[in-house]
N, C-alpha and C positions, 0 to 999 in steps of 0.2 A: 504493500500500500504506500510506503514512503517514497519509492523510487521516482514517481512523476514530479516530486516537489524538490526544488533546489534548497540548499542550505539556508539561504536568507529567508525564504518562505517559511521553512520549518522553525527557524529562530523567532520570527515574528509571531507565529501561531502559538509557540510556547509562552512567550511574554504576555500576549493578550489573554491566553487561558489563565495564566498565573494571576494576572491583575484582576480578572473577573472573579476568580476564587477568593482572592484576598479582599478586594474592595467592592465586590458585586458589580462593578462596572470597569470598563477600560476606556481611558480618555487619551487623546493624542499626546497631551503633555506628559502623562504618566508613562506611556509607551516610549516616548522620546527619552525620558529620564532613565528608564530601565535599559534602553539600548545605547544610551549615551550618544544620541544623534539629535539633529535639529527636528523641530516639529514639521518643517517642510519636507525633510527626508521621510518622516513617518507618513505624511499625507501621500507622497508618491508611492510608497510601499503599499498603503491601504488601497489605493486605486488598483494596483496590480493584484492584490489579494482579492479584491471584489471581483475583478475580471475572472479570477480562478474560482469564483463562487465559494470562497472560504470565509469571508467576512461580509458584514453589512455595516455601512457607515454613512450617515448623513453629515454634511458639512456642519461643523461645530457641535456635533452630537457624539454620543457614546458609540464605541465600537463593539459589535457583537459578533460572535462566531456563528456561522451557518451550521446546519446539520453536518455538512461535509467538513467544515472547519473543526467542529467538536470531535468528529471521528478521528481526524488527523491528530488533534491534541491528545486524545485518549491513547492513540497508537504510539505517539512519541513518549508519553508518560510511561506506558507499559514497557517500551524498549528501555527507557532510562532506568526504571526500577529493576528490571531483570539483570541488566548489565551491572548496576551498582551492587545488587545482591550477590552476584557471582564474584565480583571483585572483593567484597568484604567477607562474605561467608565462606567462600571456597578458597580464595587466594590469600585472605588475611590482610588485604590492603586497608590502610587507615581510611575511615569514612570520608574525611575531607578530600583526600586524593581520589578515592573511588568516585565521589560525586563529580569532581572536575573531569576525570577521565570518561565517565559515563556520558557527560554532556557532549563530549566530542565523538565518542564511538557510536552513540545512538543514531547519528545522522548518516553514517556510512555502512552500518551493518546490514547485510542482505537479509531478506525475509527468511531464507532457508537457515542461515546461521542463527537468527533470533529464535526460530522454531526449535532448533536443536538445543540451544542454550536454555530455553524455557522448559523443554522436556527434561533436560538434565537436572535443573533446579527442582522440578516436581519429583523426579526420581529420588534425588538426594534428600528431599524433605519427607517423602512418604513411603518409600519402598522398605518393607520390613526385612528384606534380605541384604540391603546395602551394607558395605563394611562400616560398622558403627564408628570406627576410630580413624577413618581416612583423613578427615580434616585435622584431627589432633596430630596424626603422624606427619602430615605435610608441614604443619606449623612447627614441629620440633626438628625437622630434618634440615641440617645445615648444608647438605650437598645441593639441594634444590631450592632452598628457601634461605635468603640471606639473613633472616631474623631467627632462624632455627639455632638451637644449641647443639644439635647433633644427637643422633640416636645410637644405641649400642651397635647395631649392624653396620652403620656407616663408619663409626669409629674403629670397629674391628677391621673392616675392609681397608681403611686408610692406614692402619697400623701394619697391614700385611704388604702394602705397596712400597 
């Protein structure tokens, strides 16, 4: 679903969606502040988003997302959360860094990769047969994780080399 929309479109939809969640409305000046651009730039972008049928906006009025815009916002949020969850829960990345990286990755990840990532996260959360300690083992392994302290197997193998 993401592929037809360029990065700028996606970023504007995210900002508008977040402003609506936070303030109940999105205004040009708030979008400009969030994007750190001029109100004139936002007006140009809104014209393009309206042509794509993602927003509706009357001059000097509030900006709202169309049904298609809301779908895109939900999809972007779902992507962001899945990536962030993988980075923090599975790889042990600090939440702040995971948040920043998820913001970048969400825009370029293919639908197939997102589907696989989401399936893995579901498996990891719910499968009764999954290795219960894989995340703990990864977190402690100094061979593959720079924050790990080393496990006995790795230490024994390193001692033999």
